[in-house]
C-alpha positions in Angstrom: -39.1 -3.6 17.9 -37.5 -6.1 20.1 -34.9 -3.9 21.6 -34.8 -3.8 25.5 -34.4 0.0 25.7 -36.2 1.4 22.7 -38.5 -1.4 21.5 -42.3 -2.0 22.1 -42.7 -4.3 25.0 -46.0 -5.8 23.7 -44.2 -6.8 20.4 -41.7 -9.0 22.2 -44.5 -10.7 24.2 -46.6 -11.4 21.1 -43.9 -13.0 18.9 -40.2 -13.7 19.1 -37.9 -12.0 16.7 -37.0 -15.3 15.2 -40.5 -16.4 14.5 -41.2 -13.0 13.0 -38.2 -13.4 10.6 -39.4 -16.8 9.6 -42.9 -15.7 8.9 -41.5 -12.8 6.8 -39.4 -15.2 4.9 -42.4 -17.1 3.5 -44.9 -14.3 3.3 -45.8 -13.5 -0.3 -48.7 -11.5 -1.7 -48.4 -12.4 -5.3 -47.6 -15.5 -7.5 -44.0 -15.3 -8.3 -44.2 -17.4 -11.5 -46.4 -14.9 -13.3 -44.8 -11.7 -12.0 -42.6 -10.9 -15.0 -45.5 -10.7 -17.4 -47.7 -8.7 -14.9 -45.0 -6.2 -14.0 -44.7 -5.0 -17.6 -48.1 -3.6 -17.5 -48.6 -3.0 -13.8 -45.6 -1.9 -11.6 -47.8 -2.3 -8.5 -48.8 -5.9 -9.4 -47.0 -7.4 -6.4 -49.6 -6.1 -4.0 -52.4 -5.0 -6.3 -54.8 -7.7 -5.2 -54.2 -6.9 -1.5 -54.4 -3.1 -2.1 -57.7 -3.4 -3.9 -59.2 -5.5 -1.1 -58.0 -2.8 1.4 -59.7 -0.1 -0.6 -62.9 -2.1 -1.0 -63.0 -2.6 2.8 -62.3 1.0 3.6 -65.0 2.0 1.3 -67.5 -0.4 2.9 -66.7 0.9 6.4 -66.6 4.6 5.7 -69.7 6.8 4.9 -68.6 10.3 3.8 -70.5 13.4 4.8 -70.4 17.0 3.7 -67.2 17.8 5.6 -64.3 16.1 3.6 -60.8 17.1 2.9 -58.1 15.4 0.6 -54.5 15.2 1.8 -51.5 13.5 0.5 -49.6 11.1 2.7 -46.1 9.6 2.3 -45.8 6.1 3.6 -42.0 5.9 4.4 -40.2 3.1 2.6 -36.6 2.2 1.8 -37.6 -0.5 -0.7 -36.3 -0.3 -4.2 -39.3 -0.2 -6.4 -40.1 2.0 -9.4 -43.1 3.9 -7.6 -41.1 5.3 -4.7 -41.6 9.1 -4.5 -39.1 11.8 -3.2 -40.9 14.6 -1.3 -38.2 17.1 0.2 -40.9 18.8 2.5 -41.7 15.6 4.4 -39.7 14.2 7.5 -39.2 10.9 5.6 -37.9 12.0 2.2 -38.7 8.7 0.2 -41.8 6.6 0.3 -45.0 5.6 -1.4 -47.3 8.6 -1.9 -51.0 8.2 -1.6 -54.0 10.5 -1.2 -56.4 10.2 1.6 -60.0 11.5 1.8 -61.0 12.3 5.4 
């Protein structure tokens, strides 16, 4: 993102790369001390609370009408987690699969 040739210029103006890495180092979405007990029953536990708030916000801001369609979407990811999906027909083969109603 901070590359002189291929990066996005606005990113470098908003935040330095070192500042971004520092923020990412301390950014957590779950409580690490209780993770082992929660991950046994919920593999999505590390971001479950954040994800649920995102869904609630999406539902509050969107009012469906009679013309709806459901589509699957692959959010590319190279993380090592148990819910990564492999989809050979997508440009990015590995990621988190979700369904979108639009």
